[in-house]
MIDRENGU-147620 format. One record per residue: z, y, x of N, C-alpha, C, CB in turn. Coordinates in steps of 0.05 Angstrom, whole numbers, plus 5000, padded with zeros to 4 digits. Glycine has a CB too. Layout:
<sites>
ZYXZYXZYXZYX...
</sites>
This chain:
<sites>
657642101352656742221379658342061401657442571381657541971423659341951444659942091472658941741449660642001489661342181511657842251530664241971532659142451544655942511555655142441578655342781556653242281581652942151604649342201605654341801602649142191635646842341646645442211670647742621654643242161667641542121689642142271715638942181680642742131739643542321767640842401775645142141795641042691790639042821801640642911827637743041782638542951852639443151864641342951886640943381842641342711896642042511903643042611940639542281894641342771949642042931981644243031974639943181994645243141952647543281957650143141967648043391935652243301977654743131982656143151959656543212007657143391952659043311926657143221905661043591913659643181883658643031854658643241838660642791839656443191826655743381800655643241778653143521801656943321755656543161732655643321706658943001727652943251702651243451673651343271653647643551676652243461627651643291605649343241591652843341591648443011578646742971567647342981538645742791576646443021513647243061491645642821482646943341480647542741452646442481443646342191459643942541438647942181475648641951492649141721474651142001511648441481484649541281468651641101469648041161464653841121454656241011455655940711439658241221441656040471445656440271423659240241415655440011430658840211388660940111375661739801380660340161349663839751383665339451387663839371401665839251363664339411429663239391456664739061458664339681483666438921455667838721459666938471444670238791454665338531422664438271412660738291416665738241376660838451431656938381438657038151462654838751456654038061451653137921480653038041509650437851478654537931529655038111551655537901572657638321547655138011594656237951628658638091633653938061653660837991636663338081644662838131675665737871636663538431684662938461712666638541717660038731720668038431701670638491709671238211733672938511678673338371755674438121781673638301801672737761785673738221821673938321855671538471853673738061884671938691859669338911871670538991902668939281849668639011919668239131949668939441942664739081964670739531962671539811961671039941984674039861955671040211987670840352009671940602000668140372020673940732008675541012009673941262022678440982027673341392010672041642014672341942014670841622003675141962030677342182023675542432033680642152041673242422048671542652056668442692038670942602090668842522017666442581999663842592016666842881983663442392033660842362054659642082044661842342091660241962025658741752015656241792009659741671994655441981990653142011977651342072008653342251951652442292019650642342045649742102059652142512066651441942054650941662079650341432062654041562100650241532036647841332022649541052014644741232047651041042007652640811998652340701977654840841999650940881960649540721936647740561945648040891915646140541963644140381977645140121976643540462006647540101989648839831992646839692021648539621959646439822042645139762062646839522085644440052072644939402095646339162116646539422139643838802127648739372153649039512181646839362199652239482195647139122199645939012218642538912221647638822219641538982191638338972194637439212182636738712180639139402177637039592169636339862192638039712140634439972184633340172209635640412205629440312203635740522228637540762231640740642233636940992203642840832234645140762236646640762211646140902253647340532202649140452177651940412180648240192165653740622181656740572184658640502159657740812197657240352147659140172122657739942123659040302087659939762108658639472098660539382072658839192125659439392055660839272027661739052027659339252006659538822043660038532045662238462059658038392056663538592077665738572094667938772083664838632123667938962061669739152055672038922039668339422036675039082041676138902025675738921993678738902032677738871977677238831945679438931926676838521938678739021905680439091887679038961862681039411887681438961839681138821822679738971796683438701819678438891778676439081760677438881730672139081772678939061713680039281710682639271725680239331683682839601731685639641749685039841763686639411769687940031766687540211787688840121811688440461780686940301826687540281858690040331871685940451871691640551859695140591864696540361869696740691837696440181845698639971845697339811862699539821817695339711868693839491884693939501912691039501879693739741923694139821950696539981963692239961955698439851973701040061977699940361990703539912001697240282011696540532028695140742009694540452054694440641979692840871958695040931934689440711940698140911939698840961920699041271911700740831920699041401932699341751923696141781932702142031945694341671927691741741943689741861915690141401961688742151923687342231899684842261913688342491884682442291907680042271916677942071912680242301936675242051926673541861917674341561931670441981923672941361915673441031923670640961911676540831907669040841931666640761926667240421912664840801957666140321889665540021885663239901884666339941866663339631895660539511891661039271888658539541911659339101871659038831864656538721858660438781843656138521864653938391865654038151837653538281896651438151827651337951802648337841795652538121773648237621786645537491780645337531749645237171789643037641743642437691714639637631708643137981704638937581684636337531673636037601648635637281675634037881644634737991620632237871600635038351622632237751571630937611557628537891548633137451533625837731547623637961540623738091518621137871538623738301521623738521495626838571491622338371462629138501502631238561504632038841517631938361515634438941517635739211532638039131535635739511518639039291561641539221573642939501578641239041600646039481570647539761574649539691593648939891548649939781610651839791631654639951618650439951658656939771610658639911595661339891612658639811565662640161612665840221628667140281608666240481651669740171600671040231585672540481596672240021576673140501618674540791630673940721657678140861624674441011674673541041695675241311706670641041693677641361715679041601719678541691746681941561714677541921748676742191725673642191726678042541736671942221738669342231744668042041756668842411755665641881749664341611760661541721757664941311743660541601781657541651780656941341790656241921802654041261778653540991781651040931789654040861759650140811799647840621814646940351808648540581838644740281795644340051797641839971815644339971772642239741829640639681852639039871871638939521844641040111878640240361893638640551880638840311916639040561848637340791843640140921817633340681829639441121812641441341802641141191771640241741806643841141759643441051732644841231711644340761729647941301719648341531703651741661713648041421668652241841702654241991704656742031684653142181708659041991690661242111666663442241676662541881649664242451661666742551661668442461640666742811661671842461646673842361630674742091636672942381604677242091638678741921651679241681630681242061661679241721607680141491585678741461564682641531574675841501568673941501545671641351550673141751537670841161540668440961547665741061551668140761526663640951568661041021567659140791574660741241584657040871560654840591564652240771573654140351529650740631590648840761606646640531605650040851636644840591595642040361590640740381623638940501558640840081631639539961652638239771650640839901668636239771627634139651625632239551648633239771610631039861657629039951672629539811705629140271670632239801709633139871734633839561745635740091732634839361720635239091727633338921741635538971706633838721752631938501762632238221748632338461793630938081752631137791745631637701767628837651733634537651763635737451796637637641811632737361823638337671832640437861845640038111841640737851872642138251832643138531824645738621842643938531791645738861846648438991855648239271839648839041891651139301831651839561819654039721841653139491787653339991839655640121864656340401842653740251905658840441840660040591830661940791843660940451816662041021844664241191858665541361842663341361879668241331836670341391818672141581840672041101804672241801827674042041841676042181821672042281852678242171826680742221809682242401821682542001803680942621840681542831846682443081824679542891859684343191820684543421799683443701804687143461792683043791783681544021780683344211753678143921772682444461760684244651738682244631711684745021749679844581714678244541691677844281686675844651691679244071686679543811680680643801654681143681699680443621642681443471615683343241628678443321594686143221629687743411631687443531661690543311624688943791670688743971686689943861714689844191675690744041724691944011752694743901749691944291769696743961732699443921737700543721708700944251742700043401709701543331689703843131696699843231670705243071679707642901683706942601674710343031667705242481686704342181694702842111720702542071673703141891726701641741748698441861747701841381743697341941768694341981763692541721779693342301775692941561759691641301768688741341771692041081747687641231790685141251796683840931792685041381824681140921785679440721792677940631763681340471807676840341766675940311742677640101729673140251743679040241705681440181695681440011669682740411692679239971662678539811637675939581636677940021617675339461619672639251621671039411637670939171591669039271649666439331660664539091649666639331695662839121628660638941623658139001626660638871602655738771626652938911622652438791596650438861646651438941576651138811550648138791540652838951529647638581534644738491526644338551491644338101534642738691491641338761457638938761459641939051441637538681438635238711427633638921425635338651410631738961422629839231427631639421396625139151422631239351380633239531361635039391350632039681338637139591352640539421353642539551337642039411386644439451323646239571314647739761335647539391302647440011332649140231353651540261343647940541357652140321316654740441313655040441277654940791330657740411276658340331246661240451238658239991241661340541202663740571197664140491169664440831204665840341167666840261140669840311133666339971136670040481110673040581107673140511075673740951116675940471069676440471045677040801028678840291046675040781012675041110994677741160985673041130963678241430993680941550985681041570951681341871000682241540939682141570911681441370893680841750906680441180908678640930894680640670901675040890910680240510879682140340879681540110901682540250852679140030902677239820924674739840930677039570916674640130935671340220941671140270974670240550923669240110984668940151009666440271018669239941020666340511026664340681034664140731067664940931020661240771077660840821102658140811113662340681114657540761135654140731146653640601169652841001153651940541175650440401198648540511213649240201191649040551238646240681253645440471276646941021269642440491269640840281280639240441309638440141253639240331323637840461349635840321353639440471374633440471363630740341374629240271355630940101392629240241330627740211309625240361303629140231292622840331305620140451298619940551266617740211303620940401249620640421227623440351209618340271221624340461185625640451167626540121161624240611148629040031175630139731178632039671154632039681207632239461151634439331130636739291144633639041116639039341134641439301145643039131126642739541152644738941137646838751115649538831130646238331114651138861109653638821114655438591095654639081114657238481107657738271089661138191099655137991092662438151080666038081083665937811072668538301064665337611080665537341068668337291047665537131094670137351057673237261046673137491017676537331075671837681019671337770993668537790975672137990995667137600981664737500976663637790970664537270952663037930991661438200991659538131006662838461001656738180998654538191013652738461005653137931009652338661024650738891011648338971034652939171003646139041020644139101041643539371029641338881046642039551048641339791051639139851073643539931055637140091070635540101085636140411100632940021072635040381127635640601145633540811137635440521176634441111143633041351141631641381167634741571135629741551171628141661196630141681217626641951192632741751215634641791237636041501245636842021227635041281237636441011240639440991224636740941272640641131198642141131187641441001164643041321188644140811160643740661130646340761119643540281128646540821092648640841082649740641059648541071076652340581058653440341047655640451030654440141070655840311009658040350990658140120969657640640976660040010965660939780944663939690934660039540955664339620915666739550902667939230917666039540869670139230924671539010935673538860916673039100958673838810893675238800875678238640880673538690856677338420902680038250909681238390941679237840911680038600942680338680971683938740976678338990976685838620995688138661000688438831023689338441003690339081019689639291036691639271056689539561023691039391080692739381104695439491107691439491122697139381114699939521116701439431139701739481091702939561147704539421172705739221166706539561186707039111144708438931136706538651130710039041114703938761123701838541121699138671131701438421089698738631160696838791168694038611169697738921195693338591139690738381136688138471144690338301107686638331162683838391176682038191165683938381210679338361155677638211144675238151161676938321121674137911165671637891182669738071169670437591186667738241184666538421176663338341187667938681185661538301177659238221192657138421185658437921186656038501210654138711204651338641218655338991215649138731203646138601222644538741214644738291219642838811229639438901229637938741238638639141244635238631234633638471245635238271264631738621258634238261286635938061308638438071312635338071331638938311307642238401320643938341296642738771330646338211303648438201291651138251315648237911275653338361298655738381300657738361286655938501305659638261295662038161277664038341281663137891284666338431262668438561275670338501255668138871282673038561261676338551246676538741237678938521260676838841210677139101202679239071172673839241198681039241179683239271153682039511142686839321161683239471119682039751097684739831081679039621069685340131089687440251079686940581076689840171098688840671063688441031055690941111076689241151013690541341082692741581089691941801084693541621115694041941073694442171059696842391067694942071034696642621066698442801063699142931040697942941078700942961032701043100995704843280999701042670957703743551006706543661007707843621032708243540988710143491035711443381057711443091060713943471058710842951047709942741052707042601063710642681034708142321078704942191083705441981068703842101116702741951061702641681033700641501052700641790992701541231049699841031062699140841037701440871087696840761027695840681003697140790986695640440998697441070981698441200958700941230953697741110938703141080976705741070977707241180996706240870976709541380997710341451017711741301037711341611011711641361062712141181083713341381103709541021094715841251114717041401136715941271159720141431135715441431186714041281209716441261230711341451221717141011233719240951249717340821276721540721233717641071296716041051314717041031343714541251310715641021367716341101389713841131412718340911394714341351431711541371444711741181470710741721453709141161476709041011504706641131518708640671502706141101544704441141562703340901566705441251583700240931574699040651583699840541604696440651587702340471613702740321636703640061637704040421650703039871656704039591655707139521649703439481681707739361633710439281621712439221645710139021601711039061663713338941682712139081706713638571685710439141714709239271745708439511738706639121762709239731755708140051755705039941759709640301784703240121741700040051744699240141713699339661753696640191719695140181692695639961670692240151699696439961648696739781629694039621621697839921608692839471612690339391604690339071596688439461627688839071572687738781557690138731535687438461583689038501526691238431505694138331510690238241490693838191533696738101541698738371550696537871568697638571564700038741562700338921537700238921586698638951523699039131496700638931479695939231478699838681477701738501469705038511462701438341487705638551496708038571507709238831496707838551536707739071504709239311496709339311469708039561506707139241453707639251425710039121411705639151414710738901424712438721419714838851422712038501434715038991445717739091444718139271418718339251468715839431418716239681397716839511369713139911394716239291364716339181335719039041340713438951324720238971366722538911362725239141361722738711381723739391361725839631357725839691335725639871371724039571315723439601288721539831274725739631277719439871296717740071295715139971278717240161324714140161262712040061244709740261259712740111209710240461280708840661287709040681318709640891271707040791330707340821354705441021364707140591365706441241385705141441391704541421415706141651384701241391425699441321443699641571460696741251431700941641474700441831491699141811523702741931490698542071530697342291531694442301528698042391551693042101524690242061527689941791505689241991563687041761499686041531488686541301512682941581479688341121492688940861504686140691503691540721485687240421513685340181517684240121490686939921530682040051487681039891459682239691454678439791456682939521478684939301470687339371454686039181495688439621461691239691446690639721419692639951455688739881412688739931388687639671370687140181385685839501381685839221361688339121363683838971370689939141382693038911381694739141362695238821422694439351358696039551336695339411308694839921337692339391309691439351280692839001274687339371278692538841292693438561288696838551283692538391316698238701295700538671299701938911277701138691330700639041260701839181239703439451250703738981224702439621266702939831275701540101276703439771293701440251262700840501254700540681281702940591235698040811291697940941313697441211314696540851326698041371332697141691342696241641364699441931346693241771365691941761391691442061392689141551394691142051420690942441427688942411450694542651441687942721456686242771476688242891498683942961467687642941524689143011540689443291548688542891557690043451521690043721525693043791526688443871503694043741558696543741560698043971572697043541572698744171557700444351575697944501589702644181598697944571613696544831622693944791622697244931648692744811597689744781594688545091592688944591565686045101606684545401604682845431574682045431632684645431557682745431527680445681524685145481498681445881537678746111543677146011558679246381556676445791563674245721581672545481571675245661608669445591559667945441540667445181552665445581532666745201578666244881593668444711589666044891627671244771595673444591590673844561556676144721605672844681536673344631510670944421509673444901489668944491518666544301507667644001521662844411521668743961545670143741553671843621530671843821575673243801526675543681503674343541480677443921488672243751471670743671449668943341453668643921446668443341475667243071480668842841480666043061503670942901490672942641490673942631460675742681512674542841447675142821419673142631403675243091408670642721407668242531394668442211405665042661402668842201425668741961437671241781430668442001466673241881423676341761417675541681389679342021417674841901375674541751343671441601343674642021314669541641355667041441354668741151362664241521380670041121381670540871389672240701368671840901414674440901356676740791342677140811317678740871350674340951300674441001275674140771253672741171273674040531263674240271251677140141249672640101267679240231266681240161271683740251242681440261300684340041223686040091208689240211220685939861194689540121245691940251254691740491263693040111271689140641269689240891276689141131252687240911295691641271248692041441225691641671236694641441210692641781259692642081267690942131292695642171273689542311293687542391314689242691323683742431300690442651348692042911359690643061375694542841375690243361374689243491383690043651410688843581366692543641417694143791437696643731437694044061434697843761461700943691466702343921484701343381481704244041470705444241484704244481497706544131501702344571478700744781496701745041483696944751494701445271504702445511497701145691477702645641519702645791454701545911433700046171445703845971412697246181446695246441452693546411430693546441483692246681424689646711415687846481415688646901429687546471449685046261451685545991446683746251478687845921451688845671447688445581418691545671455689745791394689245771370686845781355690445891364684745881365681645921364680945611370680246161389681345531393680345251407680945021388682045191437683645011383684344841364683644861334686544831366683145051327681245101292678544991301680645491276677345011320675144911324674544571325674645031345676744561343676944241350677644081322679644191376679844211302679844121272677444041265680644341254676044281259673444301243671844011254671544631252671343981281669643801290671243551287668543861317672943511294674743211279674443171253678043211280673943351235674043381202671143261201674443721186669343341206666843291206666042971218665743511221667142901240667042681247667842441234667942701265670642501219671742341206673842451188672442171222673242461161675342531147676642381126674742711139677542121141678941891131681941961144677341581143682042081164685142021174686042311178685541821205688142351194689942561193690042761215692342471190689843001217689943161241692443211252688843401237693543211271696043261280695843361310697643011277698243451318698243611344701643601358697143971336702543591375705243581387705343901402705543291412707744001382708844251395710644311399708544421388711344491423714044551434714144871427714544461468712244961411713045261409714845351386710545421406716845311392719445341366720445581372722245121364720545791347722045991350725045991349721246131335726746091368730046081369731046351360731246021401730646421336732346721330735146701339732646791298736446531336739846481342739946211356741946471313741746151365742645941378742745661358745346031389743045711333742845551312740745481293744345601301738245581300736345601283733745521300736445871271732445331286729145341296727245371278728145091308725645521280723445641265720945511269723045901272719445321255717445161262714945351250717744851249714145491263711945671252709445701272713145961246708845501284706145491309703945441292706045211336701845731295699645821280698145581282698046081289697945341303695745121296696844981275694944901319699744971267699844781246698644851223702244721240697245061211695945131194693144961195695845401197691844811215689744711217689944401219688544821237692444371215693244041215694343971183696243961241694343701188695343541157698443471164693343191149698943421187702143371201702043441223703343111204704743561230705143741257707443551268706144111253707043501292709243401311710843621324708143231334712943581330715543771344716543631361717943861325716543691390717543571414719743771422715343531437722343771414724543841425726543681439725543931409727543801461729543681480732743811480728243721508733543781453736443921448738243701458737244001414739943771480741943561493741043501519742143301477738343601521737543511554736643741565735043291558734343861551733344101575734744381559729144151580735244311533736944571521739844451507734844751494741944561520744744541507745744301511744944591478747544181490748443901494748043801467751543871505748043521468746843371445748743501419747343001450751143521418752343681393751343831383754143811395749844091398748844261388747244191359747644361407745643931360743843901342745543851313742043671352748143861310750043791290749644021276752843731299749944261283750644541266747144681265753444791288745144541274742244631277740844661250740744431294739544861244737944931217735244921231738745251200733944831217730944741219728944821193730944411222727245061200725545211182723645151179725045421185721645001162719044951157717545121147718644781146715745321160714645551150712245401135713845791173711745131144708845041119709944781106704844941137708344731082708744581062707444301078707444701033708044161099707243891112708643771120705843871130708543521123710443341133710543401164709643051125712943391180713843331198714543111217714743421194713443051241714242861256715643001284711642661262718142841287719442941315717942751335723042901318716442891344714742761367715542641389713142911378717942781394718742751431721642821420716843051462723842691435726242751443727642531468727842771416729642611469731042431492732042511515729542251501732842451533733642451557733642251578735542521555734242321605733142061626735841961631731342161659735641671631738741511641737041281664741041281606738341231685737541041701739040751685738541131734737640581681738540281665740440221688735740001659743740131677745340051696747040251707743939931714746640511704748940711710750040831687748040931728753140801689754640841670756240991677755640671661757541091650758841341657760641461632756641551666761741711634762841791610759941921587765342041619760541931565758842001548757442301552760041971524759742451568758042711573756742761600759842951569756542521612756242551646752442501643758542231672751442651648748242651649747742431666746742931661744942341658743542061679744841831669744242051715746541821660747541481647746841451627750241391643747041171619745941091591747841171574745340801587750441231573751841331551750941611548754941301555750341791564748942001556746642011537748242081576744841891552742141821530742341711509740341661538745141501503745141451475746741671462746341171469748741821476749542021452747442241445752342171459745242251456742442441451741542361425739742391473741442081426739941951400742241911381738241631406744641871379746241911359746342131344748241871366746342421364746342671349743142701335747042931372741142541350738542711339737742481312735542751368739142241316738542111285740442281260739641721285742542381271744142491254742542701237746442591269741742921258740443101249737943071237740443261264735842861244733342751227734442651197731742471244736442511194737242471168737542701148739542341171737942941157738243181136736043321137740643371141733743251145731243421142729443261124729743501170728843391099727643281076724143241088728143511047723143421111720643461114720543281138719743751116722043211148721442981175720142701161724842891194718242601163717142391154716542161177714842491141718042261201717942041222718542171254714641901220718441981266719542061295718241841315723242051296718241921340717541791353718241811387715341811345720941801387722641871413721141801440725541691414722441971466720241991482722741791507718842391489721741541511719541411508719741091509717841521526718340981502719040661503719540621530716740441494718640591555719240531578719340701600717940361582720740721617720240871646717340841654722240731671716541041666713641111675713641201707712441371656711541201718711541311746711041591738709341171768711841811757711642071751711942221781713942161729709742351791710542481821712042721821708242551838713242811796715643021793718242961797715743121770718442681788721242611780722142471805721442431753723642671824724442551849727042591855722942631869729042601834731842571840732642301850733542621816733742361881734142001894736841891881734641991935735941631879738341471871737741391841741141641873736541611825736341651796733641591786737141931789731441761793728741791786727141641808727942091783726841731827725441611849722541521847726841411855721441761825718741771822718241681801717441661838720741621778720141481754721441721725721841131757720441771709721341901686722741711673719442011670725841731674727441551658728341561639728841491665726041691616726941711587727041481573725341881572725441271587725041031570727840961562723540781586727040761540729040571529729140331536728940561506727340251552727239971574726040091598725039661564726840001621727040091646724540021652729239991664723240091680721139981692720939681700720840121711723239551703723739261708724339121675726639231732723439261655724139161628726839051619722438971623729139231627731539221623732139441602732839241646733639371576734139561549736039731561735339421520736339951555738540141555740540131528737140421556742040291530743840291503742540421475746640471509741140611487739740741467737940601452738640921476736540381464735040221444736440141425733740011453738439981437740339901409740940061387742839841416741040341395742340551375739840641354743640851395737740661370734740681351734240431333731940701372734440181344733539991328735839971307732839731344738339971306739840001284739040211258742240071295738140441271737340641248734940561238737140941257732740401250730440331247731040121223729140251274732839881228733539691207734639811187735239501215735939941189737440111161734940201146739640421168733040381157730340481141729340221128727740641162728340071151726839861138727439711111726639681157730539691121731739511096732039711068735239381106732339961070731440151045729040121036731640431050726540171051724140181045723339851026722540251075724839671036724439391022725539351006724939191033728139490995729139450971727039690953732639510971726539890956724840070939722039980930724440320953720939760952719339680936719539450925717439690944721439280931722539100905723039200880724938980909723639470874724339590854722339640844725739770857
</sites>
């Protein structure tokens, strides 16, 4: 089940209202569908007073030929590029939070008997869509995709679409009011119009069965069929071709052996062309097959222990500040991670672009994906937790076929309260019901310190997780780096731990003594002591230090050092590497060499 999408009602109201509609369509693999790309330049109008609905911007009227007074004109309005955020494209919008209206005209002809879906990869944070002046759908959630059926509103020939996107922050949003990254607004990912037959393959899942040598199991869902349909699944390189029939709900179960299957690994990220079809609809995908398990304090990939040599990263452009998008940005960012020696990336603090997950598949990077339950969330508010569940469902639905995706993360640095514990318990149950093939995790900073030399890892939510992450900033927010040398870590759960965050700020090129904060030397000193501490922890099965690259943050305002950037990156916002990059790389190269020797033996 995908994100909640609803028909718009009550258009005379000035404020935007977003109502959920259960069971909305979310198309699997929209990048491979027959579609008209609507990426490119869109006209825009800034609506800082939220008057656009009342002024009927959605009707896209001509002020010189329409009856009455029309005080806008999209045709002469300036342009924003889609996909992209408005903050980095227009200096006057760098700090803007509010509503922006987008408009684009296009020509289209829908074949007889076909259906059209308007697809948006992400719009931060709320979006309302009109097609040819008629309400189409609403969506809430800045990092999850949505699909709106537009068949009845499209015309053969000239069409236009109007979208209002609003990134104002609210206490009951996911994330909430105060988060430590830039609130990039806009249509930040692909926008397309997808052409499908009346009955089409809506969704599918194909996974390597845990505990079986080469058995692939899964299902295919067909939308719009009036009777049971035959479904075909083929993997030509494995000479596997299977068929099944859908049930009354349009669901077909599949299971088959693939004796010659080569399992996906970071060293050999083997992807197979998978063909899925039903009736006149066919879709191709590139899928890798592997298993992931937690056993005691070990993480097992394809049944073998693995240490996750990772790094955290935000979805920010590698060379220019702004929201990253597409294959080129993902290839550059992940290329830096590979050069660092990583086999793992923590995609913080929200679901990243689908292009990024597919690039991780191709490059051989295991991935941690999370929903933005970041710190000050009202876990006791049922409406807020419903939004969290919706975003969790959408993240899992979109990425369930990505071999790279091994962790669904449920929260980051949330305070330990009974309400939070109960909410995470419910989210964990929901995640397992949607996908039992991956591991659940979360990043906690709820660490007990009975004395200056002991950390007790006993956050109650760990009981609901397979693997837990710990964010600790000894040497930066607490104490000095050498405090790590005598620190005792107590794991009260027999589960693997990932040190999901550590680090310190340094401005690239600012040098000094190793005990001088904000210098490259001090940041490097933190890494030296952190690595030494991690070497001594038998239950630590990975790390993802904070962070690959400096990123914009409105709360980081130390003049001459931060200037609106979180400087914990190993690489600066200008793509310059800091000393700690090389210290971590040396550690990762040592680990990789030991792993290769172990495999050879």
